[in-house]
Backbone as CSV, one residue per row, in Angstrom:
resi,resn,N_x,N_y,N_z,CA_x,CA_y,CA_z,C_x,C_y,C_z
1,UNK,131.715,144.039,47.471,131.520,142.406,46.672,132.198,141.526,47.684
2,UNK,133.536,141.872,48.092,134.368,140.750,48.781,133.396,140.326,50.522
3,UNK,132.940,141.744,50.576,131.846,141.463,52.062,130.496,141.222,51.757
4,UNK,130.310,141.381,49.922,128.864,140.466,50.091,128.692,138.927,50.064
5,UNK,130.192,138.891,49.646,130.016,137.209,49.435,130.868,136.511,50.420
6,UNK,131.270,137.258,51.638,131.883,137.442,53.140,130.507,136.833,53.803
7,UNK,129.613,137.512,53.863,128.365,137.564,54.581,127.755,136.100,53.567
8,UNK,127.815,135.700,51.898,127.139,135.165,51.557,127.884,133.670,52.292
9,UNK,128.919,133.361,52.528,129.721,132.230,52.277,128.931,131.624,54.147
10,UNK,128.777,133.068,54.645,128.284,132.565,56.245,126.928,132.236,56.713
11,UNK,126.002,132.930,55.437,124.868,131.993,55.385,124.579,130.896,54.920
12,UNK,125.425,131.208,54.110,125.444,129.394,53.444,125.877,128.264,54.478
13,UNK,127.464,128.588,55.572,127.119,127.800,56.086,126.428,127.937,56.817
14,UNK,125.521,128.548,57.630,124.487,128.160,58.347,123.317,127.125,58.270
15,UNK,123.570,127.958,56.696,122.201,127.384,56.478,122.553,125.999,56.151
16,UNK,123.534,125.526,55.834,124.092,124.118,55.878,124.328,123.447,57.350
17,UNK,124.427,123.848,58.357,124.110,123.978,59.637,123.019,123.276,59.851
18,UNK,122.301,124.471,59.423,120.485,123.796,59.891,119.929,122.526,59.545
19,UNK,120.516,122.689,57.935,120.241,121.521,57.335,120.050,119.761,58.091
20,UNK,121.841,120.233,58.474,122.563,118.988,59.182,121.558,118.609,60.535
21,UNK,121.207,119.256,61.155,120.467,119.000,62.335,120.143,118.148,62.610
22,UNK,120.620,117.189,63.469,120.488,115.450,63.779,118.951,116.056,64.740
23,UNK,117.965,115.724,64.818,116.522,116.333,66.105,115.729,114.191,65.441
24,UNK,116.321,113.487,65.763,116.008,111.840,65.397,115.410,111.460,66.965
25,UNK,114.155,112.141,67.186,113.884,111.883,68.925,113.012,110.108,68.505
26,UNK,113.353,109.466,69.574,112.489,108.492,68.793,112.307,107.858,70.435
27,UNK,112.662,108.413,71.646,112.223,107.833,72.837,110.564,108.090,73.461
28,UNK,109.396,107.037,73.397,108.260,107.687,74.092,108.144,107.505,75.159
29,UNK,107.480,107.861,76.174,107.012,108.012,77.141,105.578,107.304,77.513
30,UNK,104.963,106.493,78.220,104.422,105.796,78.230,103.174,106.382,78.902
31,UNK,102.889,107.279,79.244,102.218,108.354,80.669,102.611,109.742,79.804
32,UNK,101.309,110.581,79.907,101.470,112.003,80.136,101.568,112.579,81.460
33,UNK,101.396,111.364,82.519,101.737,112.312,84.258,101.730,110.399,84.862
34,UNK,102.055,111.057,85.833,102.543,109.686,86.657,101.457,110.037,88.248
35,UNK,100.771,109.403,88.669,100.034,109.156,89.925,100.910,108.042,90.585
36,UNK,101.065,108.861,92.066,101.933,107.808,92.979,100.903,107.579,94.392
37,UNK,100.403,106.903,94.071,99.044,106.277,95.320,99.581,106.335,96.773
38,UNK,99.862,106.907,98.042,100.812,106.441,99.036,100.674,104.518,99.428
39,UNK,99.557,104.287,98.934,99.864,102.774,99.675,100.847,102.100,98.558
40,UNK,100.824,102.061,97.907,101.417,101.317,96.675,103.128,101.141,97.109
41,UNK,103.918,100.522,96.904,105.441,100.409,97.286,106.142,101.165,96.362
42,UNK,105.216,101.274,94.907,106.146,101.574,93.613,105.343,101.660,92.655
43,UNK,105.982,103.115,91.277,105.037,102.781,90.410,105.846,102.444,88.810
44,UNK,105.321,102.256,88.134,106.601,102.246,87.033,105.562,102.988,85.385
45,UNK,106.830,103.055,85.001,106.332,104.420,83.455,106.927,103.102,82.187
46,UNK,106.537,102.811,81.313,107.131,102.609,79.951,107.667,103.269,79.502
47,UNK,109.022,102.883,78.714,109.641,103.354,77.422,109.743,103.100,76.450
48,UNK,109.701,103.314,75.685,109.523,102.700,73.939,110.626,103.432,73.242
49,UNK,111.934,102.343,72.318,111.767,103.123,71.446,112.214,103.410,70.225
50,UNK,111.065,104.148,69.642,110.089,103.915,68.216,111.464,104.486,67.325
51,UNK,112.418,105.081,67.449,113.823,105.245,66.854,114.143,104.154,65.773
52,UNK,115.248,104.602,65.041,115.909,103.828,64.206,117.532,103.486,64.901
53,UNK,117.868,104.841,65.801,119.026,104.771,66.797,118.988,104.199,68.223
54,UNK,120.109,103.676,68.918,119.775,103.246,70.492,120.715,104.823,70.928
55,UNK,119.658,104.677,72.095,119.594,106.197,73.365,120.247,105.853,74.557
56,UNK,121.182,106.904,75.148,120.772,106.751,76.414,120.377,107.511,77.073
57,UNK,119.556,107.393,77.858,118.684,107.536,78.883,118.827,107.643,79.992
58,UNK,118.995,109.048,80.565,119.546,109.896,81.932,117.811,109.981,82.620
59,UNK,117.356,109.751,83.824,115.991,110.072,84.686,116.331,110.389,85.780
60,UNK,115.793,111.051,86.185,115.153,112.066,87.523,114.165,112.405,88.269
61,UNK,114.050,113.022,89.585,112.991,113.692,89.464,113.384,115.271,89.878
62,UNK,112.558,116.275,89.941,112.993,117.614,90.516,111.625,118.449,91.380
63,UNK,112.120,118.609,91.837,110.647,119.265,93.172,110.221,121.163,92.437
64,UNK,110.166,120.716,91.018,109.141,122.114,90.726,110.889,122.972,89.665
65,UNK,111.285,123.075,90.679,112.476,123.693,89.797,113.825,122.791,89.077
66,UNK,113.203,123.066,88.093,113.925,122.567,86.535,115.520,123.076,86.745
67,UNK,115.758,124.393,86.889,117.273,124.660,87.017,118.270,124.300,87.491
68,UNK,118.143,123.533,89.133,118.879,123.483,90.229,119.178,121.803,89.589
69,UNK,120.344,122.125,89.727,121.477,120.997,89.455,121.103,119.619,90.554
70,UNK,121.482,118.101,89.408,120.572,117.391,89.881,121.607,117.260,91.267
71,UNK,122.634,117.060,91.427,123.535,116.875,92.953,123.161,117.802,93.978
72,UNK,122.265,119.422,93.791,121.542,119.881,95.182,120.265,119.188,94.963
73,UNK,119.382,118.368,94.395,118.169,117.566,94.457,117.763,117.361,96.133
74,UNK,116.704,117.753,96.450,116.874,116.297,97.893,115.040,116.385,97.497
75,UNK,114.437,114.553,96.712,113.586,114.517,96.606,112.847,113.342,96.807
76,UNK,112.187,113.219,97.457,111.463,111.791,98.627,111.376,110.409,97.608
77,UNK,111.889,110.290,96.244,111.815,109.464,95.153,113.436,109.258,94.643
78,UNK,113.414,108.042,94.270,114.335,107.057,93.228,113.721,106.425,92.304
79,UNK,114.737,106.517,91.805,114.270,105.399,90.574,115.826,104.629,90.243
80,UNK,114.644,103.609,89.570,115.498,102.807,88.514,114.951,102.228,87.771
81,UNK,115.527,101.480,86.750,117.672,102.617,86.588,118.135,104.039,86.269
82,UNK,117.947,104.517,86.840,118.013,105.797,86.609,119.185,106.654,85.616
83,UNK,119.679,105.593,85.161,120.431,105.605,83.543,120.724,104.264,82.823
84,UNK,120.402,104.622,81.119,120.154,103.307,80.930,120.697,103.700,79.352
85,UNK,120.991,102.626,78.312,121.242,102.355,76.968,119.144,101.816,76.528
86,UNK,118.860,102.080,75.228,117.326,101.775,74.719,117.711,101.453,73.670
87,UNK,117.545,100.475,72.891,118.538,100.299,71.684,116.948,100.580,71.133
88,UNK,116.592,100.395,69.602,115.523,100.693,68.775,114.691,99.882,68.749
89,UNK,113.629,100.388,68.394,112.356,98.514,69.101,112.539,98.103,70.421
90,UNK,113.595,98.987,71.006,113.035,98.052,72.366,112.104,99.003,73.537
91,UNK,111.797,98.415,74.426,111.053,99.220,75.812,111.563,98.391,76.731
92,UNK,111.673,99.525,77.587,112.204,99.464,79.189,111.164,100.071,80.425
93,UNK,110.974,99.083,81.313,109.795,100.099,82.062,111.668,100.502,83.108
94,UNK,110.672,102.135,83.671,111.459,103.494,84.877,110.319,102.773,85.883
95,UNK,110.953,101.896,87.458,110.876,102.474,88.148,110.614,103.233,89.322
96,UNK,109.800,103.876,89.804,109.651,104.918,90.640,109.190,104.370,92.164
97,UNK,110.018,104.932,93.322,110.120,104.154,94.798,109.897,105.098,96.066
98,UNK,109.319,105.251,96.507,109.045,106.483,97.457,110.255,106.058,98.599
99,UNK,110.633,107.231,98.952,111.943,106.718,100.457,111.363,106.537,101.419
100,UNK,110.085,106.865,101.139,109.814,106.511,103.003,109.375,108.305,104.067
101,UNK,109.704,109.202,103.323,109.812,110.606,103.846,108.676,111.027,104.118
102,UNK,108.411,111.523,105.429,107.097,112.080,105.918,106.512,113.361,104.737
103,UNK,105.146,113.014,103.750,104.838,113.856,103.247,103.026,113.942,104.106
104,UNK,102.817,115.663,103.108,101.478,115.973,103.921,100.254,115.372,103.449
105,UNK,99.609,114.609,104.449,98.545,113.820,104.398,97.150,113.908,103.710
106,UNK,97.332,115.930,103.935,95.733,116.030,103.655,95.428,116.418,102.051
107,UNK,96.647,116.440,101.217,96.787,116.646,99.990,97.677,116.212,99.264
108,UNK,97.687,116.277,97.807,99.180,115.984,96.647,99.842,116.886,97.276
109,UNK,101.446,116.156,96.069,102.138,116.844,96.527,102.856,116.554,95.010
110,UNK,103.298,117.824,94.373,103.933,117.604,92.677,105.076,117.516,93.082
111,UNK,105.559,116.792,91.809,107.000,116.370,91.308,107.102,116.586,90.043
112,UNK,108.066,116.214,89.622,108.075,116.524,87.825,109.672,115.333,87.949
113,UNK,109.211,113.970,86.767,109.477,113.600,86.378,110.346,113.782,84.726
114,UNK,111.087,113.311,84.728,112.572,113.771,84.050,113.291,113.400,82.958
115,UNK,113.612,113.621,81.738,113.960,111.819,80.963,114.883,112.803,79.326
116,UNK,115.909,112.928,79.797,117.102,112.928,79.051,117.299,112.175,78.166
117,UNK,116.739,112.135,76.418,117.168,111.194,75.886,118.767,111.983,75.017
118,UNK,119.742,111.157,74.984,120.833,111.646,74.440,121.681,110.361,73.043
119,UNK,121.127,111.311,71.747,121.393,110.489,70.492,122.814,110.239,70.992
120,UNK,123.234,109.113,69.724,124.179,108.330,69.647,125.111,109.496,69.012
121,UNK,126.427,109.585,69.015,127.168,110.374,68.220,127.054,109.934,66.100
122,UNK,126.318,110.810,65.916,126.640,110.847,64.556,127.698,110.803,63.556
123,UNK,127.613,110.063,62.594,128.779,110.410,60.740,128.628,111.669,60.850
124,UNK,129.858,112.083,60.022,129.397,113.646,59.287,129.562,114.825,60.114
125,UNK,128.776,116.050,59.432,128.903,116.877,60.276,127.429,117.565,59.964
126,UNK,126.975,116.556,61.618,126.132,117.087,61.967,125.824,117.471,63.704
127,UNK,124.690,118.354,63.917,124.543,119.220,65.008,124.174,117.452,66.264
128,UNK,124.180,117.731,67.093,123.484,116.590,68.204,122.652,117.363,69.096
129,UNK,121.324,116.165,69.409,120.625,117.027,70.602,120.292,116.340,71.921
130,UNK,120.452,116.671,72.793,119.607,116.039,74.046,118.323,116.715,74.092
131,UNK,117.431,115.573,73.857,116.173,115.702,74.036,115.650,115.548,75.440
132,UNK,115.035,116.666,76.363,114.654,116.304,78.066,112.994,116.724,77.851
133,UNK,112.099,115.224,78.391,110.657,115.436,78.513,110.540,115.721,80.183
134,UNK,109.156,116.888,80.092,109.108,116.750,81.776,107.930,116.270,81.802
135,UNK,107.370,115.195,82.833,106.497,115.260,83.319,105.584,115.451,84.040
136,UNK,104.207,115.914,84.844,103.400,115.179,86.317,104.143,114.017,87.273
137,UNK,104.321,114.322,88.733,104.449,112.683,89.094,103.105,113.463,90.435
138,UNK,102.621,112.777,90.304,101.694,113.475,91.894,101.452,112.212,92.330
139,UNK,102.031,113.144,94.026,101.746,112.080,94.917,100.406,111.769,95.866
140,UNK,99.517,111.323,95.847,98.346,111.029,96.749,97.936,110.177,97.678
141,UNK,97.760,110.722,98.913,97.706,110.592,99.731,96.339,109.598,100.136
142,UNK,96.619,108.306,101.090,95.426,107.861,100.907,93.995,108.791,101.505
143,UNK,93.084,108.198,101.307,91.332,109.229,102.482,91.131,110.413,102.286
144,UNK,91.956,110.832,101.425,91.432,112.466,100.452,90.116,112.298,100.141
145,UNK,89.508,113.428,100.515,87.986,113.646,100.407,87.864,114.165,98.959
146,UNK,87.113,113.143,98.695,86.077,113.605,97.142,87.374,112.412,96.630
147,UNK,86.923,112.860,94.935,88.330,112.153,94.252,88.727,113.171,93.114
148,UNK,89.416,112.740,92.272,90.419,113.527,92.100,89.802,113.929,90.606
149,UNK,88.930,113.003,89.958,88.028,113.488,88.186,87.348,114.341,88.551
150,UNK,86.658,114.800,89.831,85.650,115.692,90.257,86.157,116.854,91.543
151,UNK,87.498,117.518,90.617,88.771,118.022,91.807,88.208,119.677,91.763
152,UNK,87.779,119.706,89.624,88.131,120.760,89.983,86.575,121.109,90.406
153,UNK,86.009,120.774,90.438,84.362,120.986,91.479,84.198,121.911,92.747
154,UNK,85.655,121.961,93.221,85.653,122.529,94.751,86.593,123.714,94.113
155,UNK,86.936,123.986,93.254,87.283,125.406,92.923,86.318,126.419,92.007
156,UNK,86.522,127.724,92.904,85.791,128.875,92.659,86.013,129.314,91.613
157,UNK,85.170,130.525,90.824,86.033,131.824,90.582,85.397,133.368,90.731
158,UNK,86.770,134.355,90.987,86.103,135.839,91.051,87.067,136.567,90.239
159,UNK,86.526,137.826,90.118,87.312,138.871,89.467,88.555,138.942,90.593
160,UNK,89.539,139.790,90.605,89.964,140.657,91.884,90.961,141.562,91.028
161,UNK,91.410,142.319,91.624,92.319,143.364,91.513,93.319,142.545,91.798
162,UNK,94.192,143.448,90.182,96.042,142.766,90.189,96.505,143.802,89.916
163,UNK,97.229,145.056,90.847,97.312,145.969,90.852,96.604,146.636,89.639
164,UNK,97.267,147.699,88.971,96.033,148.748,87.875,95.218,148.342,86.986
165,UNK,95.535,146.277,86.818,94.374,145.960,86.232,94.074,144.723,87.428
166,UNK,92.761,144.136,86.053,92.167,143.086,87.028,92.858,141.356,87.038
167,UNK,92.193,140.618,87.065,92.809,139.203,87.376,91.500,138.240,87.061
168,UNK,91.290,137.142,86.772,90.490,136.268,86.936,91.808,135.059,88.167
169,UNK,90.651,134.738,89.632,91.677,134.397,90.348,90.467,132.988,90.688
170,UNK,91.473,131.700,90.953,90.732,130.358,90.730,91.319,130.161,92.619
171,UNK,90.427,129.325,92.683,90.491,129.056,94.122,90.086,127.748,94.884
172,UNK,91.072,127.018,95.416,90.591,125.606,95.099,90.506,125.617,96.762
173,UNK,89.262,124.880,96.807,89.689,124.741,98.760,89.551,122.620,99.109
174,UNK,89.910,122.195,97.418,90.180,120.899,97.621,91.369,119.870,97.930
175,UNK,91.722,119.367,98.167,93.167,118.508,97.963,93.539,118.049,97.323
176,UNK,92.996,118.401,95.642,93.358,118.030,94.584,94.497,119.019,93.708
177,UNK,94.940,118.713,93.016,95.571,119.288,92.031,94.840,119.316,90.598
178,UNK,93.836,120.466,90.315,93.291,120.510,89.089,94.355,121.019,87.900
179,UNK,94.244,120.372,87.089,95.585,120.528,85.555,94.304,121.028,84.658
180,UNK,94.211,122.564,83.761,93.609,122.821,83.456,94.578,122.512,81.985
181,UNK,93.316,122.055,80.637,93.770,122.197,79.266,93.781,123.217,78.477
182,UNK,92.372,124.152,79.078,91.658,125.093,78.367,91.064,125.562,79.788
183,UNK,90.887,127.519,79.516,90.472,128.220,79.594,90.614,129.692,78.489
184,UNK,89.041,129.701,78.934,88.291,131.161,77.996,87.522,132.030,78.475
185,UNK,87.565,132.967,78.217,86.375,133.884,79.776,85.617,134.716,78.160
186,UNK,84.430,134.780,78.543,83.621,135.944,77.676,83.687,137.269,77.740
187,UNK,83.953,137.988,77.803,84.065,139.363,78.056,82.762,140.283,76.818
188,UNK,81.671,140.394,77.438,80.907,140.562,76.229,81.124,140.330,74.989
189,UNK,81.633,140.735,73.731,81.056,139.710,72.749,82.733,139.101,72.478
190,UNK,83.275,139.442,73.129,85.091,139.016,72.771,85.127,137.925,73.838
191,UNK,85.635,137.138,72.916,86.002,135.270,74.097,87.892,135.897,73.428
192,UNK,88.130,135.217,75.110,89.621,135.793,75.589,89.884,134.160,76.196
193,UNK,91.187,133.966,76.011,91.350,132.815,75.958,93.242,133.322,76.709
194,UNK,92.663,132.784,78.098,93.911,132.360,79.080,94.873,131.678,78.770
195,UNK,96.049,131.947,79.470,97.813,130.870,79.188,97.137,129.834,80.307
196,UNK,96.440,128.421,80.093,96.114,127.175,81.035,97.166,126.804,81.589
197,UNK,96.925,126.080,83.688,97.989,126.165,84.561,97.126,124.752,84.666
198,UNK,98.309,125.032,86.014,97.347,123.806,87.201,97.484,125.302,88.978
199,UNK,96.201,124.341,89.537,95.538,124.845,90.466,95.842,124.312,91.372
200,UNK,97.135,124.735,92.984,97.450,123.946,93.213,95.359,123.863,94.543
201,UNK,96.097,122.431,95.829,94.916,122.530,96.515,95.365,122.955,97.600
202,UNK,93.881,123.934,97.696,94.190,124.305,99.371,94.559,125.943,98.927
203,UNK,94.797,126.344,97.729,95.660,127.312,97.217,94.607,128.408,96.068
204,UNK,95.186,129.593,95.649,94.734,129.953,94.527,96.164,130.286,93.031
205,UNK,95.289,131.139,92.265,96.227,130.851,91.510,95.795,132.305,90.572
206,UNK,95.681,133.146,90.045,95.682,134.422,88.939,95.550,134.561,87.551
207,UNK,95.043,135.103,86.780,94.664,134.952,85.609,94.571,136.290,84.769
208,UNK,95.678,136.966,85.117,95.422,138.454,84.201,94.342,138.360,83.393
209,UNK,93.916,139.579,83.276,93.194,140.032,82.159,93.038,141.203,81.189
210,UNK,94.291,142.478,82.331,94.900,143.178,81.139,93.681,144.084,80.659
211,UNK,92.834,144.318,81.635,92.041,145.399,81.995,91.695,146.238,82.869
212,UNK,91.676,147.595,82.972,91.329,148.751,83.194,90.632,149.169,84.338
213,UNK,90.039,149.144,83.236,88.455,148.730,84.040,87.776,147.270,84.410
214,UNK,87.031,147.236,85.344,85.983,146.674,86.614,85.571,145.876,85.110
215,UNK,85.912,144.312,84.588,85.533,144.060,83.788,83.275,143.711,83.398
216,UNK,82.851,143.229,82.412,81.118,143.343,83.000,80.901,141.836,82.995
217,UNK,79.839,141.406,83.217,80.081,139.901,83.444,80.214,139.205,83.231
218,UNK,81.306,137.827,83.177,82.200,137.137,82.972,81.297,135.565,82.768
219,UNK,80.942,135.100,81.338,81.250,133.538,81.028,82.459,133.105,81.020
220,UNK,82.881,131.572,82.362,84.360,131.305,82.322,83.930,129.957,81.453
221,UNK,84.790,129.193,80.585,84.614,128.133,80.218,86.233,127.169,80.372
222,UNK,86.300,125.743,80.539,87.112,125.994,81.047,87.125,124.052,81.014
223,UNK,88.282,123.355,80.510,88.776,121.984,80.041,90.101,121.368,81.632
224,UNK,89.470,120.543,81.825,91.103,119.779,82.904,90.906,118.340,82.426
225,UNK,92.372,118.417,82.570,93.436,117.306,82.670,93.004,116.131,83.893
226,UNK,92.562,115.138,83.059,92.123,113.674,84.145,93.995,112.764,84.686
227,UNK,93.192,111.947,85.140,94.736,111.226,85.526,95.305,110.312,84.341
228,UNK,94.646,109.999,83.310,95.224,109.173,82.415,95.210,110.224,81.081
229,UNK,95.060,111.768,81.302,96.070,112.337,80.303,95.258,112.886,79.541
230,UNK,93.510,112.756,79.414,92.616,112.837,78.883,91.753,114.038,78.853
231,UNK,91.227,115.572,78.320,90.622,116.371,78.350,88.591,116.121,78.282
232,UNK,88.497,116.630,79.633,87.410,116.830,80.118,86.522,117.999,80.104
233,UNK,85.774,119.013,79.424,85.152,119.929,79.367,83.930,120.019,81.355
234,UNK,84.241,121.245,81.314,83.534,121.652,82.508,82.956,122.786,82.459
235,UNK,81.523,122.264,83.284,80.011,122.926,83.296,80.215,124.282,82.952
236,UNK,80.224,125.191,82.166,80.634,126.795,82.002,79.699,126.981,82.861
237,UNK,81.275,128.681,83.677,80.799,129.368,84.657,80.073,130.807,84.822
238,UNK,79.568,131.314,85.292,78.924,132.854,85.054,79.678,133.587,86.478
239,UNK,80.393,134.083,86.362,81.421,134.323,87.411,80.760,136.089,87.342
240,UNK,80.076,135.810,89.060,79.625,136.660,89.536,79.779,137.471,90.915
241,UNK,81.242,136.736,91.072,81.949,137.049,92.958,82.998,138.226,92.549
242,UNK,83.394,139.265,92.907,83.606,140.545,92.323,84.422,140.794,94.274
243,UNK,86.161,141.494,93.759,86.691,141.697,94.923,85.765,143.281,95.034
244,UNK,85.516,143.952,96.088,85.005,144.634,96.220,86.064,146.094,96.623
């Protein structure tokens, strides 16, 4: 009985903690991705505190390795201000500058903007959470062939061997990152949803099919995300290219 009561007390304490979690995230970033044209001196992104409490905001840029400590990051961007307080109902513009470091001129380069929201210390028994948002920051050189909106047209699809199984491979021959929002393939009468990601310029990405035998004819449907965060359906593709 004593053991039962001990377990019950611990369970009740845990439930009380869960009920007391303070997750009042109030800061909204005014974009889902940032495009930095090489010809511009700076770009800005607005942040709004739609919550009921002030927040301390810390921002930084990483190179695709979110686990690397800030002091070890070496990126060609700086922010102003990198740390500020944002009161409820207020807005603040974050300014991003390129440092002038030499960048590839024949393709886009991908970085990530991080925004860490630290809530104020609450009264009573509350668990405090710092919320981190991370959005894409694309550096776009001048004079790239084509345009980003039609960048997905430079992607070709084929089925290749991937160890003992098969994979759908996307080959991007263009200079733009192709950001996928949805990716589905039809294998016979079966529709399989694959986890979407981005396909880098002049590069490839493989999506595992987990099929041991070579699949029959495949129809592929996908959607891409444009510069403004809108999702656009691309024409269906009949995949007829196979690795021999």
